[in-house]
Residue frames as a rotation matrix with the C-alpha (Angstrom) as fourth column:
UNK 1
0.242 0.070 0.968 -54.53
-0.793 0.588 0.156 -26.74
-0.558 -0.806 0.198 -8.53
UNK 2
-0.251 -0.380 -0.890 -52.78
-0.779 0.626 -0.048 -30.05
0.575 0.681 -0.453 -9.42
UNK 3
0.470 0.496 0.731 -54.80
-0.852 0.473 0.226 -33.00
-0.233 -0.728 0.644 -7.88
UNK 4
-0.684 -0.663 -0.305 -53.10
-0.687 0.726 -0.039 -36.31
0.247 0.183 -0.952 -7.28
UNK 5
-0.551 0.553 0.625 -56.46
-0.174 0.656 -0.734 -38.00
-0.816 -0.513 -0.265 -6.51
UNK 6
-0.899 0.345 0.270 -58.94
0.388 0.339 0.857 -39.67
0.204 0.875 -0.439 -8.89
UNK 7
-0.487 0.832 0.265 -62.53
-0.611 -0.541 0.578 -38.50
0.624 0.119 0.772 -9.36
UNK 8
0.251 0.539 -0.804 -63.66
0.147 0.800 0.582 -41.69
0.957 -0.264 0.121 -7.69
UNK 9
-0.426 -0.535 -0.729 -61.51
0.794 0.165 -0.585 -40.97
0.433 -0.829 0.355 -4.60
UNK 10
-0.965 0.099 0.243 -62.85
-0.162 -0.953 -0.256 -37.45
0.206 -0.286 0.936 -4.45
UNK 11
-0.140 0.984 -0.110 -66.57
-0.510 0.023 0.860 -38.68
0.848 0.177 0.499 -4.72
UNK 12
0.359 0.291 -0.887 -66.09
0.418 0.800 0.431 -41.24
0.835 -0.525 0.165 -1.97
UNK 13
-0.722 -0.671 -0.168 -64.13
0.464 -0.290 -0.837 -38.96
0.513 -0.682 0.521 0.42
UNK 14
0.289 0.758 -0.585 -65.94
0.957 -0.222 0.185 -37.41
0.011 -0.614 -0.789 3.39
UNK 15
0.899 0.239 0.367 -66.15
0.296 -0.949 -0.108 -33.66
0.323 0.206 -0.924 3.87
UNK 16
0.770 -0.603 0.208 -63.07
-0.607 -0.593 0.529 -33.41
-0.196 -0.534 -0.823 6.09
UNK 17
0.626 -0.570 0.532 -61.00
0.488 0.819 0.303 -36.20
-0.608 0.070 0.791 4.62
UNK 18
0.243 -0.658 -0.712 -57.76
-0.478 -0.720 0.503 -34.97
-0.844 0.218 -0.490 3.25
UNK 19
0.871 0.101 0.481 -56.87
0.365 0.524 -0.770 -35.43
-0.330 0.846 0.419 -0.34
UNK 20
0.014 -0.999 -0.036 -53.46
0.635 -0.019 0.772 -35.24
-0.772 -0.034 0.635 -2.13
UNK 21
0.979 0.199 -0.046 -52.37
0.103 -0.677 -0.729 -32.27
-0.176 0.709 -0.683 -4.19
UNK 22
0.183 -0.969 0.168 -49.06
0.983 0.185 -0.005 -31.27
-0.026 0.166 0.986 -5.81
UNK 23
0.251 -0.172 -0.953 -47.37
0.346 -0.903 0.254 -27.95
-0.904 -0.394 -0.167 -5.05
UNK 24
0.935 0.126 0.331 -47.18
0.354 -0.316 -0.880 -25.73
-0.006 0.940 -0.340 -8.17
UNK 25
0.689 -0.720 0.078 -43.74
-0.699 -0.689 -0.192 -24.31
0.192 0.078 -0.978 -7.09
UNK 26
-0.150 -0.825 0.545 -41.76
-0.926 0.310 0.215 -27.05
-0.346 -0.472 -0.811 -5.30
UNK 27
-0.165 0.167 -0.972 -43.59
-0.682 0.693 0.234 -30.15
0.713 0.701 0.000 -6.73
UNK 28
-0.981 -0.175 0.081 -43.97
-0.174 0.621 -0.764 -31.67
0.083 -0.764 -0.640 -3.29
UNK 29
-0.326 0.894 -0.309 -47.22
0.422 0.429 0.798 -33.45
0.846 0.130 -0.517 -2.25
UNK 30
-0.975 0.048 0.216 -49.44
-0.214 -0.453 -0.865 -31.94
0.056 -0.890 0.452 0.30
UNK 31
-0.578 0.795 -0.183 -52.99
0.783 0.604 0.152 -32.41
0.231 -0.055 -0.971 1.65
UNK 32
-0.843 0.487 0.230 -56.19
-0.519 -0.848 -0.106 -30.34
0.144 -0.209 0.967 1.80
UNK 33
-0.661 0.641 0.390 -59.50
0.078 0.576 -0.813 -31.35
-0.746 -0.507 -0.431 3.14
UNK 34
-0.568 0.434 0.700 -62.29
0.823 0.327 0.465 -32.14
-0.027 0.840 -0.542 0.63
UNK 35
0.497 0.821 -0.279 -64.42
0.805 -0.557 -0.205 -29.21
-0.324 -0.123 -0.938 1.73
UNK 36
0.118 -0.592 -0.797 -61.56
-0.050 -0.805 0.591 -26.89
-0.992 -0.030 -0.124 1.17
UNK 37
-0.842 -0.455 0.291 -60.92
0.223 0.197 0.955 -28.32
-0.491 0.868 -0.065 -2.32
UNK 38
-0.142 0.901 0.409 -64.63
0.987 0.161 -0.013 -27.88
-0.078 0.402 -0.912 -3.09
UNK 39
0.604 0.207 -0.770 -64.27
0.296 -0.955 -0.024 -24.17
-0.740 -0.213 -0.638 -2.26
UNK 40
-0.369 -0.853 -0.368 -61.31
-0.153 -0.335 0.930 -24.06
-0.917 0.400 -0.007 -4.60
UNK 41
-0.671 0.190 0.717 -63.16
0.675 0.557 0.484 -25.78
-0.307 0.809 -0.502 -7.39
UNK 42
0.407 0.911 0.061 -65.97
0.890 -0.381 -0.249 -23.17
-0.204 0.156 -0.967 -7.16
UNK 43
-0.031 -0.489 0.872 -63.43
0.711 -0.624 -0.325 -20.41
0.703 0.610 0.367 -7.58
UNK 44
0.805 0.444 0.394 -63.94
0.024 -0.688 0.726 -18.89
0.593 -0.574 -0.564 -4.18
UNK 45
0.625 -0.656 -0.424 -60.37
0.714 0.260 0.650 -19.51
-0.316 -0.709 0.630 -2.90
UNK 46
0.882 -0.269 0.386 -58.32
-0.078 -0.893 -0.443 -16.33
0.465 0.361 -0.809 -2.69
UNK 47
0.679 -0.598 0.427 -55.56
-0.620 -0.154 0.769 -17.81
-0.394 -0.787 -0.475 -0.62
UNK 48
0.273 -0.428 -0.861 -54.20
-0.797 0.401 -0.452 -20.31
0.539 0.810 -0.232 -3.24
UNK 49
0.126 -0.137 0.982 -54.54
-0.838 0.516 0.180 -23.20
-0.531 -0.846 -0.050 -0.78
UNK 50
0.798 0.302 0.521 -54.90
0.006 0.862 -0.507 -25.58
-0.602 0.408 0.686 -3.63
UNK 51
0.881 -0.466 -0.083 -51.82
-0.143 -0.095 -0.985 -24.41
0.452 0.879 -0.150 -5.59
UNK 52
-0.081 -0.979 0.186 -49.01
-0.423 -0.135 -0.896 -24.20
0.902 -0.151 -0.404 -3.00
UNK 53
0.172 0.074 -0.982 -48.02
0.571 0.805 0.161 -26.24
0.803 -0.588 0.096 -0.01
UNK 54
0.013 -0.153 -0.988 -47.03
0.927 -0.367 0.069 -23.13
-0.374 -0.917 0.137 1.97
UNK 55
0.888 0.281 -0.364 -46.93
0.201 -0.949 -0.242 -19.35
-0.413 0.142 -0.899 1.86
UNK 56
0.056 -0.975 -0.216 -43.25
-0.195 -0.223 0.955 -19.59
-0.979 -0.012 -0.203 1.30
UNK 57
-0.540 -0.182 0.822 -43.79
0.633 0.555 0.539 -21.47
-0.554 0.812 -0.184 -1.94
UNK 58
0.531 0.764 0.366 -46.59
0.832 -0.389 -0.395 -19.12
-0.159 0.514 -0.843 -3.01
UNK 59
0.742 -0.287 -0.605 -44.32
-0.160 -0.953 0.257 -16.03
-0.651 -0.094 -0.754 -2.51
UNK 60
-0.349 -0.925 0.153 -41.41
-0.113 0.204 0.972 -17.73
-0.930 0.322 -0.176 -4.30
UNK 61
-0.264 0.306 0.915 -43.70
0.892 0.439 0.110 -18.53
-0.367 0.845 -0.389 -7.22
UNK 62
0.769 0.630 0.111 -45.19
0.631 -0.719 -0.290 -15.04
-0.103 0.293 -0.950 -7.47
UNK 63
0.822 -0.559 -0.109 -41.78
-0.563 -0.826 -0.013 -13.33
-0.083 0.072 -0.994 -6.97
UNK 64
0.863 -0.503 -0.042 -39.13
0.469 0.829 -0.305 -15.49
0.188 0.243 0.952 -8.47
UNK 65
0.449 -0.742 -0.498 -35.48
0.287 -0.408 0.867 -14.77
-0.846 -0.532 0.030 -7.51
UNK 66
0.934 -0.291 -0.207 -33.19
-0.327 -0.463 -0.824 -12.71
0.143 0.837 -0.528 -9.77
UNK 67
0.584 -0.812 0.009 -29.77
0.772 0.559 0.304 -14.06
-0.252 -0.170 0.953 -10.54
UNK 68
0.922 -0.376 0.094 -26.86
-0.364 -0.923 -0.123 -11.51
0.133 0.079 -0.988 -10.05
UNK 69
0.411 -0.864 -0.291 -23.14
0.519 0.484 -0.705 -11.63
0.749 0.139 0.647 -10.00
UNK 70
0.643 -0.199 -0.740 -21.17
0.713 -0.198 0.673 -10.93
-0.280 -0.960 0.014 -6.85
UNK 71
0.954 -0.245 0.171 -19.32
-0.147 -0.883 -0.445 -7.60
0.260 0.399 -0.879 -7.15
UNK 72
0.378 -0.838 0.395 -16.21
-0.796 -0.076 0.600 -9.07
-0.473 -0.541 -0.696 -5.38
UNK 73
-0.421 -0.599 0.681 -15.77
-0.253 0.799 0.546 -12.58
-0.871 0.057 -0.487 -6.71
UNK 74
-0.534 0.270 -0.801 -18.14
-0.846 -0.184 0.501 -12.51
-0.012 0.945 0.327 -9.72
UNK 75
-0.969 0.219 0.110 -19.92
0.200 0.966 -0.166 -15.64
-0.142 -0.139 -0.980 -8.50
UNK 76
-0.523 0.852 0.040 -23.61
-0.418 -0.297 0.859 -15.93
0.743 0.432 0.511 -9.76
UNK 77
-0.872 0.365 -0.325 -26.23
0.477 0.487 -0.732 -16.30
-0.109 -0.794 -0.599 -7.04
UNK 78
-0.249 0.890 0.381 -29.84
0.633 -0.148 0.760 -15.50
0.733 0.430 -0.527 -6.54
UNK 79
-0.970 0.020 -0.240 -31.48
0.186 -0.573 -0.798 -12.71
-0.154 -0.819 0.552 -4.63
UNK 80
-0.110 0.994 -0.016 -35.15
0.934 0.098 -0.345 -11.92
-0.341 -0.053 -0.939 -3.80
UNK 81
0.006 0.187 0.982 -36.61
0.662 -0.737 0.136 -8.92
0.749 0.650 -0.128 -5.39
UNK 82
0.933 0.356 0.043 -37.04
0.197 -0.609 0.768 -7.36
0.300 -0.709 -0.639 -1.95
UNK 83
0.452 -0.849 -0.274 -33.36
0.591 0.055 0.805 -7.77
-0.668 -0.525 0.527 -1.24
UNK 84
-0.284 -0.557 0.781 -32.45
0.948 -0.285 0.141 -6.06
0.144 0.780 0.609 -4.50
UNK 85
0.505 0.518 0.691 -34.59
0.382 -0.851 0.360 -3.08
0.774 0.083 -0.628 -3.57
UNK 86
0.930 -0.083 -0.357 -32.75
0.328 -0.248 0.912 -2.77
-0.164 -0.965 -0.204 -0.24
UNK 87
0.187 -0.937 -0.295 -29.23
-0.069 -0.312 0.947 -2.50
-0.980 -0.157 -0.123 -1.72
UNK 88
0.801 0.026 -0.598 -27.81
-0.585 -0.179 -0.791 -1.66
-0.128 0.983 -0.128 -5.14
UNK 89
-0.207 -0.971 -0.121 -24.75
-0.973 0.217 -0.081 -3.82
0.105 0.101 -0.989 -4.34
UNK 90
0.828 0.472 -0.302 -24.60
-0.461 0.880 0.111 -7.63
0.318 0.048 0.947 -4.72
UNK 91
-0.335 -0.913 0.234 -22.47
-0.904 0.241 -0.353 -9.87
0.266 -0.330 -0.906 -2.61
UNK 92
0.101 0.397 -0.912 -22.69
-0.250 0.898 0.363 -13.63
0.963 0.191 0.190 -2.33
UNK 93
0.304 -0.071 -0.950 -21.46
0.794 0.570 0.212 -13.78
0.526 -0.819 0.229 1.22
UNK 94
0.961 0.076 -0.265 -20.48
0.236 -0.723 0.649 -11.55
-0.143 -0.687 -0.713 4.21
UNK 95
0.140 -0.990 -0.021 -16.77
0.598 0.068 0.799 -12.09
-0.789 -0.125 0.601 3.47
UNK 96
-0.317 -0.148 0.937 -17.24
0.929 -0.247 0.275 -10.62
0.191 0.958 0.216 -0.10
UNK 97
0.658 0.670 0.344 -19.18
0.579 -0.742 0.337 -7.73
0.481 -0.023 -0.876 1.36
UNK 98
0.791 -0.424 -0.441 -16.57
0.244 -0.443 0.863 -6.86
-0.562 -0.789 -0.247 3.88
UNK 99
-0.219 -0.877 0.427 -13.79
0.820 0.071 0.568 -7.12
-0.529 0.474 0.704 1.18
UNK 100
-0.021 0.282 0.959 -15.69
0.839 -0.516 0.170 -4.69
0.543 0.809 -0.226 -1.02
UNK 101
0.900 0.420 -0.114 -16.31
0.392 -0.668 0.633 -2.35
0.190 -0.614 -0.766 1.91
UNK 102
0.537 -0.761 -0.364 -12.78
0.427 -0.127 0.895 -2.29
-0.727 -0.637 0.257 2.96
UNK 103
-0.416 -0.756 0.506 -11.38
0.803 -0.043 0.595 -1.69
-0.428 0.653 0.625 -0.53
UNK 104
-0.205 0.406 0.890 -13.88
0.703 -0.572 0.423 1.12
0.681 0.713 -0.168 -1.38
UNK 105
0.556 0.420 -0.718 -14.09
0.804 -0.492 0.335 3.04
-0.213 -0.763 -0.611 1.83
UNK 106
0.526 -0.282 0.802 -13.12
0.396 -0.753 -0.525 6.66
0.752 0.594 -0.285 1.43
UNK 107
0.315 -0.417 0.853 -11.94
-0.751 -0.659 -0.045 7.20
0.581 -0.626 -0.521 4.97
UNK 108
-0.537 -0.521 -0.664 -9.99
0.023 0.778 -0.628 5.11
0.844 -0.352 -0.405 7.54
UNK 109
0.520 0.764 -0.382 -11.36
0.352 0.216 0.911 4.09
0.778 -0.608 -0.157 10.84
UNK 110
0.693 -0.442 -0.570 -8.40
0.562 -0.165 0.810 5.18
-0.452 -0.882 0.134 12.99
UNK 111
0.390 -0.498 0.774 -6.78
0.564 -0.535 -0.628 8.37
0.728 0.682 0.073 11.45
UNK 112
-0.170 -0.531 -0.830 -4.17
0.960 -0.278 -0.019 10.06
-0.220 -0.800 0.558 13.66
UNK 113
0.712 0.297 -0.637 -4.18
0.269 -0.952 -0.143 13.85
-0.649 -0.069 -0.758 14.13
UNK 114
-0.305 -0.893 -0.332 -0.82
-0.170 -0.292 0.941 13.87
-0.937 0.343 -0.063 12.23
UNK 115
-0.648 0.117 0.752 -2.48
0.672 0.552 0.493 12.11
-0.358 0.826 -0.437 9.28
UNK 116
0.423 0.905 0.031 -5.37
0.868 -0.396 -0.301 14.49
-0.260 0.154 -0.953 9.26
UNK 117
0.534 -0.297 -0.791 -3.06
-0.039 -0.944 0.328 17.54
-0.845 -0.144 -0.516 9.42
UNK 118
-0.603 -0.789 0.116 -0.86
0.023 0.129 0.991 16.19
-0.797 0.601 -0.060 6.58
UNK 119
-0.300 0.594 0.746 -3.87
0.922 0.382 0.067 15.57
-0.245 0.708 -0.662 4.42
UNK 120
0.749 0.577 -0.326 -5.07
0.511 -0.816 -0.271 19.18
-0.422 0.036 -0.906 4.88
UNK 121
0.246 -0.719 -0.650 -1.59
-0.215 -0.694 0.687 20.57
-0.945 -0.030 -0.326 4.15
UNK 122
-0.699 -0.601 0.389 -0.78
0.195 0.362 0.911 18.52
-0.688 0.713 -0.136 1.16
UNK 123
0.043 0.763 0.644 -4.15
0.980 0.092 -0.175 19.10
-0.193 0.639 -0.744 -0.52
UNK 124
0.848 0.233 -0.476 -3.66
0.215 -0.972 -0.093 22.88
-0.484 -0.023 -0.875 -0.04
UNK 125
0.011 -0.929 -0.369 0.04
-0.296 -0.356 0.887 22.86
-0.955 0.100 -0.279 -1.16
UNK 126
-0.952 -0.304 0.015 -0.54
-0.111 0.392 0.913 20.64
-0.284 0.868 -0.407 -4.28
UNK 127
-0.083 0.995 -0.047 -4.21
-0.534 -0.084 -0.841 21.37
-0.841 -0.045 0.538 -5.47
UNK 128
0.245 0.201 -0.948 -3.44
-0.969 0.074 -0.234 19.86
0.023 0.977 0.213 -8.87
UNK 129
-0.781 -0.546 -0.301 -2.21
-0.477 0.834 -0.277 16.52
0.403 -0.073 -0.912 -7.42
UNK 130
0.430 0.889 -0.159 -4.76
-0.566 0.403 0.719 13.70
0.703 -0.219 0.676 -6.67
UNK 131
-0.704 -0.545 0.454 -4.16
-0.671 0.304 -0.676 12.34
0.231 -0.781 -0.580 -3.14
UNK 132
0.329 0.710 -0.623 -5.70
-0.090 0.680 0.727 9.18
0.940 -0.183 0.287 -1.69
UNK 133
-0.468 -0.452 0.760 -5.65
-0.763 -0.227 -0.605 9.37
0.446 -0.863 -0.239 2.13
UNK 134
-0.634 0.173 0.754 -6.20
-0.565 0.562 -0.604 6.21
-0.528 -0.809 -0.258 4.23
UNK 135
0.415 0.829 -0.374 -7.69
-0.879 0.258 -0.402 4.23
-0.236 0.496 0.836 1.31
UNK 136
-0.077 -0.393 0.916 -7.37
-0.250 0.897 0.364 0.56
-0.965 -0.201 -0.167 0.40
UNK 137
0.806 0.585 -0.092 -8.15
-0.244 0.186 -0.952 0.71
-0.539 0.789 0.293 -3.36
UNK 138
0.421 -0.728 -0.540 -4.54
-0.902 -0.272 -0.337 0.60
0.098 0.629 -0.771 -4.51
UNK 139
-0.588 -0.655 -0.474 -3.23
-0.544 0.754 -0.368 -2.65
0.599 0.042 -0.800 -2.95
UNK 140
0.304 0.790 -0.532 -6.29
0.014 0.554 0.832 -3.92
0.953 -0.261 0.157 -0.93
UNK 141
0.148 -0.276 -0.950 -4.58
0.984 0.135 0.115 -2.60
0.097 -0.952 0.292 2.19
UNK 142
0.912 0.394 -0.116 -4.66
0.402 -0.914 0.049 0.83
-0.086 -0.091 -0.992 3.67
UNK 143
-0.207 -0.939 0.276 -2.00
0.910 -0.288 -0.298 3.34
0.359 0.190 0.914 2.58
UNK 144
-0.131 0.106 -0.986 -1.63
0.716 -0.677 -0.168 6.45
-0.685 -0.728 0.013 4.64
UNK 145
0.217 0.045 -0.975 -0.90
-0.487 -0.861 -0.148 8.69
-0.846 0.507 -0.165 1.65
UNK 146
-0.182 -0.300 0.936 -0.99
0.623 0.702 0.346 7.63
-0.761 0.646 0.059 -1.98
UNK 147
-0.014 0.079 -0.997 -0.39
-0.594 -0.803 -0.056 9.72
-0.805 0.591 0.058 -5.16
UNK 148
0.503 0.350 0.790 -1.69
0.244 0.820 -0.518 7.64
-0.829 0.453 0.327 -8.13
UNK 149
0.977 -0.096 -0.192 -0.10
-0.215 -0.456 -0.864 9.82
-0.004 0.885 -0.466 -10.79
UNK 150
0.144 -0.989 0.030 3.33
-0.942 -0.146 -0.303 9.10
0.304 0.015 -0.953 -9.41
UNK 151
0.640 0.119 -0.759 2.57
0.042 0.981 0.189 5.60
0.767 -0.153 0.623 -8.05
UNK 152
-0.535 -0.831 0.153 4.02
0.007 -0.186 -0.983 6.89
0.845 -0.525 0.106 -4.88
UNK 153
0.567 0.798 -0.204 2.95
0.173 0.126 0.977 6.08
0.806 -0.589 -0.067 -1.33
UNK 154
-0.473 -0.640 0.605 3.86
-0.493 -0.377 -0.784 7.14
0.730 -0.669 -0.138 2.18
UNK 155
0.421 0.484 -0.767 3.36
0.497 0.585 0.641 5.16
0.759 -0.651 0.005 5.46
UNK 156
0.049 -0.276 0.960 3.55
-0.684 -0.710 -0.169 7.05
0.728 -0.648 -0.224 8.78
UNK 157
0.196 0.000 -0.981 4.86
0.346 0.936 0.069 4.49
0.918 -0.353 0.183 11.20
UNK 158
0.430 -0.079 0.899 4.45
-0.714 -0.640 0.285 5.39
0.553 -0.765 -0.332 14.85
UNK 159
-0.325 -0.682 0.655 5.85
-0.945 0.209 -0.251 3.72
0.034 -0.701 -0.712 17.89
UNK 160
0.437 0.649 0.623 3.39
-0.598 0.727 -0.338 0.69
-0.672 -0.225 0.706 17.58
UNK 161
0.938 -0.100 -0.333 5.40
-0.227 0.548 -0.805 -0.49
0.263 0.830 0.491 14.54
UNK 162
0.143 -0.983 -0.112 8.65
-0.364 0.053 -0.930 -0.68
0.920 0.174 -0.350 16.46
UNK 163
-0.799 -0.413 0.436 7.96
-0.509 0.080 -0.857 -1.42
0.319 -0.907 -0.274 20.10
UNK 164
-0.523 0.656 -0.544 5.68
0.496 0.753 0.432 -4.03
0.694 -0.044 -0.719 21.82
UNK 165
-0.773 0.294 0.563 3.48
-0.543 -0.765 -0.346 -1.47
0.329 -0.573 0.751 23.42
UNK 166
0.298 0.900 0.317 0.61
-0.954 0.289 0.076 -4.03
-0.023 -0.325 0.945 23.45
UNK 167
0.465 -0.189 0.865 2.84
-0.251 0.909 0.333 -7.12
-0.849 -0.372 0.375 23.65
UNK 168
-0.602 -0.794 -0.088 5.14
-0.380 0.188 0.906 -8.99
-0.702 0.578 -0.415 21.28
UNK 169
-0.386 0.514 0.766 2.29
0.682 0.718 -0.138 -10.83
-0.621 0.470 -0.627 19.61
UNK 170
0.659 0.694 -0.291 0.64
0.423 -0.661 -0.619 -7.58
-0.622 0.285 -0.729 18.62
UNK 171
0.223 -0.691 -0.688 3.95
-0.586 -0.659 0.472 -6.18
-0.779 0.298 -0.552 17.36
UNK 172
-0.744 -0.464 0.481 4.52
0.087 0.646 0.758 -9.24
-0.663 0.606 -0.441 15.16
UNK 173
0.104 0.829 0.550 1.05
0.876 0.185 -0.444 -8.89
-0.470 0.528 -0.707 13.69
UNK 174
0.745 0.179 -0.643 1.72
-0.059 -0.942 -0.331 -5.19
-0.665 0.284 -0.691 12.91
UNK 175
-0.176 -0.893 -0.414 5.19
-0.662 -0.204 0.721 -5.82
-0.728 0.401 -0.556 11.37
UNK 176
-0.610 0.025 0.792 3.95
0.471 0.816 0.336 -8.83
-0.638 0.578 -0.509 9.37
UNK 177
0.496 0.846 0.195 1.18
0.691 -0.248 -0.679 -6.54
-0.526 0.471 -0.708 8.00
UNK 178
0.500 -0.481 -0.720 3.85
-0.431 -0.859 0.275 -3.90
-0.751 0.173 -0.638 7.19
UNK 179
-0.601 -0.744 0.292 5.82
-0.206 0.497 0.843 -6.57
-0.773 0.446 -0.452 5.26
UNK 180
-0.231 0.595 0.770 2.75
0.827 0.537 -0.167 -7.63
-0.512 0.598 -0.616 3.31
UNK 181
0.770 0.465 -0.438 1.98
0.230 -0.842 -0.488 -4.01
-0.596 0.275 -0.755 2.49
UNK 182
0.031 -0.856 -0.516 5.57
-0.569 -0.439 0.695 -3.48
-0.822 0.272 -0.501 1.22
UNK 183
-0.680 -0.316 0.662 5.35
0.183 0.801 0.571 -6.58
-0.710 0.509 -0.487 -0.86
UNK 184
0.207 0.907 0.366 1.95
0.819 0.044 -0.572 -5.59
-0.535 0.418 -0.734 -2.34
UNK 185
0.701 -0.014 -0.713 3.33
-0.236 -0.948 -0.214 -2.17
-0.673 0.318 -0.668 -3.35
UNK 186
-0.405 -0.913 -0.041 6.40
-0.487 0.178 0.855 -3.80
-0.774 0.366 -0.517 -4.95
UNK 187
-0.516 0.301 0.802 4.04
0.590 0.804 0.078 -6.05
-0.621 0.513 -0.592 -6.92
UNK 188
0.524 0.838 0.153 1.95
0.736 -0.355 -0.577 -3.14
-0.429 0.415 -0.803 -8.16
UNK 189
-0.105 -0.676 0.729 4.99
0.856 -0.435 -0.280 -1.04
0.507 0.595 0.624 -9.05
UNK 190
0.799 0.408 0.441 4.29
0.124 -0.830 0.543 1.48
0.588 -0.380 -0.714 -6.21
UNK 191
-0.379 -0.916 0.133 7.21
0.187 -0.216 -0.958 3.28
0.906 -0.339 0.253 -4.55
UNK 192
0.717 0.622 -0.315 6.59
0.402 0.000 0.915 3.01
0.569 -0.783 -0.250 -0.75
UNK 193
-0.330 -0.788 0.520 8.31
-0.094 -0.521 -0.849 5.50
0.939 -0.329 0.098 1.52
UNK 194
0.362 0.361 -0.859 8.31
0.797 0.358 0.486 4.63
0.483 -0.861 -0.158 5.23
UNK 195
-0.130 -0.314 0.941 8.43
-0.315 -0.886 -0.339 7.71
0.940 -0.341 0.016 7.59
UNK 196
-0.274 -0.106 -0.956 9.32
0.781 0.556 -0.285 6.87
0.561 -0.825 -0.069 11.13
UNK 197
-0.008 0.388 0.922 7.08
-0.277 -0.887 0.370 9.06
0.961 -0.252 0.115 13.39
UNK 198
0.314 0.193 -0.930 7.72
0.638 0.682 0.357 7.11
0.703 -0.705 0.091 16.62
UNK 199
-0.684 -0.647 -0.338 9.54
0.693 -0.430 -0.578 10.00
0.229 -0.629 0.743 18.37
UNK 200
-0.718 0.447 0.534 6.46
-0.374 -0.894 0.245 12.14
0.587 -0.024 0.809 18.27
UNK 201
-0.933 0.218 -0.287 4.64
0.360 0.563 -0.744 11.38
-0.001 -0.797 -0.604 21.39
UNK 202
0.041 0.959 -0.282 1.88
0.623 -0.245 -0.742 13.88
-0.781 -0.145 -0.608 20.99
UNK 203
0.129 0.108 0.986 0.71
0.976 -0.188 -0.107 15.90
0.174 0.976 -0.130 18.01
UNK 204
0.287 -0.078 -0.955 2.07
0.233 -0.961 0.149 19.38
-0.929 -0.266 -0.257 17.54
UNK 205
0.992 0.045 0.118 2.45
0.126 -0.241 -0.962 21.31
-0.015 0.970 -0.244 14.22
UNK 206
0.536 -0.844 -0.011 5.99
-0.831 -0.530 0.171 22.20
-0.150 -0.083 -0.985 15.24
UNK 207
-0.295 -0.596 0.747 6.94
-0.512 0.758 0.403 18.55
-0.806 -0.264 -0.529 15.55
UNK 208
0.405 0.604 0.687 4.90
0.321 0.610 -0.725 17.60
-0.856 0.514 0.053 12.48
UNK 209
0.734 -0.078 -0.675 6.54
-0.535 -0.678 -0.504 19.96
-0.418 0.731 -0.539 10.02
UNK 210
-0.361 -0.933 0.006 9.68
-0.739 0.290 0.609 17.77
-0.569 0.215 -0.793 9.54
UNK 211
-0.379 0.326 0.866 7.43
0.402 0.901 -0.163 14.94
-0.833 0.287 -0.472 8.38
UNK 212
0.739 0.656 -0.152 5.66
0.215 -0.445 -0.869 17.33
-0.638 0.610 -0.470 5.95
UNK 213
0.384 -0.681 -0.624 9.07
-0.805 -0.578 0.135 18.53
-0.452 0.450 -0.770 4.60
UNK 214
-0.567 -0.547 0.616 10.15
-0.249 0.827 0.505 14.93
-0.785 0.132 -0.605 3.94
UNK 215
0.075 0.736 0.672 7.04
0.651 0.475 -0.592 14.35
-0.755 0.482 -0.444 1.85
UNK 216
0.811 0.265 -0.522 7.40
-0.128 -0.790 -0.600 17.66
-0.572 0.553 -0.606 0.04
UNK 217
-0.101 -0.967 -0.234 11.03
-0.715 -0.092 0.693 16.96
-0.691 0.237 -0.682 -0.85
UNK 218
-0.683 -0.185 0.706 10.10
0.224 0.868 0.443 13.72
-0.695 0.461 -0.552 -2.51
UNK 219
0.444 0.860 0.253 7.10
0.643 -0.109 -0.758 15.22
-0.624 0.499 -0.601 -4.27
UNK 220
0.660 -0.277 -0.699 9.23
-0.450 -0.890 -0.073 18.09
-0.602 0.363 -0.711 -5.53
UNK 221
-0.519 -0.840 0.158 11.82
-0.436 0.420 0.796 15.55
-0.735 0.344 -0.585 -6.82
UNK 222
-0.316 0.457 0.831 9.02
0.716 0.690 -0.107 13.70
-0.623 0.561 -0.546 -8.74
UNK 223
0.768 0.618 -0.172 7.60
0.327 -0.608 -0.723 16.94
-0.551 0.499 -0.669 -10.15
UNK 224
0.186 -0.750 -0.635 11.08
-0.666 -0.571 0.480 18.03
-0.723 0.333 -0.606 -11.34
UNK 225
-0.670 -0.431 0.605 11.54
0.055 0.783 0.619 14.64
-0.740 0.448 -0.501 -13.01
UNK 226
0.150 0.798 0.583 8.17
0.800 0.248 -0.546 15.02
-0.581 0.548 -0.602 -14.80
UNK 227
0.737 0.057 -0.673 9.20
-0.167 -0.950 -0.263 18.52
-0.655 0.306 -0.691 -15.93
UNK 228
-0.236 -0.942 -0.239 12.38
-0.675 -0.018 0.738 17.07
-0.699 0.336 -0.631 -17.43
UNK 229
-0.902 -0.080 -0.424 10.95
-0.372 0.645 0.668 13.99
0.220 0.760 -0.611 -18.89
UNK 230
-0.271 0.881 0.387 7.13
-0.928 -0.133 -0.347 13.60
-0.254 -0.453 0.854 -18.55
UNK 231
0.224 0.380 -0.897 6.99
-0.692 0.710 0.128 10.27
0.686 0.593 0.422 -20.35
UNK 232
-0.622 -0.605 -0.498 9.09
-0.082 0.683 -0.726 8.43
0.779 -0.411 -0.474 -17.73
UNK 233
-0.968 0.177 0.180 6.89
-0.186 -0.018 -0.982 9.30
-0.170 -0.984 0.050 -14.78
UNK 234
-0.124 0.982 -0.144 3.55
-0.924 -0.167 -0.343 8.65
-0.361 0.091 0.928 -16.55
UNK 235
0.118 0.136 -0.984 4.29
-0.683 0.730 0.020 5.14
0.721 0.670 0.179 -17.98
């Protein structure tokens, strides 16, 4: 307890007259009745009424915040111990949390039947190649198929990328995103192959095989180059 009253003021005060104290945590002044202070002095106070102006300050004093760095922007900020227990990840804001989630998700939210079929086929045909399907970790934007060892990516562009099915504004948004994705790949040294799948109205294996063959031909070309000169394809 940090009293801001004199002994004389305490002696003259009536039982319920409020006297001034200083909060041990925030340093603000607050008031407690003389009879409560007498209980505190006798050592019978178990609620810390004399030390803190509120329960918030009491908890903050007993459980001080821990400073951590944001996993997205590396900004230092404080978290309560209870918040640290709830999640092993640290983000300073919702925006950083969403950014991390989008760039580390293992599956896309809207994967077509064609993409799923190609993922199954390619993984089976090339078990020694690492494929990233519908992930955002390469360029912070989703790539349908990405082969890190070749720095090679494939985008399967359906009719929504070429015709205003949902209006011209939506088409502009999709095409602008495609352009940003192409520029990001170029910046990262990733070869991006665009496959037009707009003529496939419904998924069928028979109409999907030509797309698989396109991807296979490009992969086989890469593999043959590696066999001839492994240094060029791995640097």
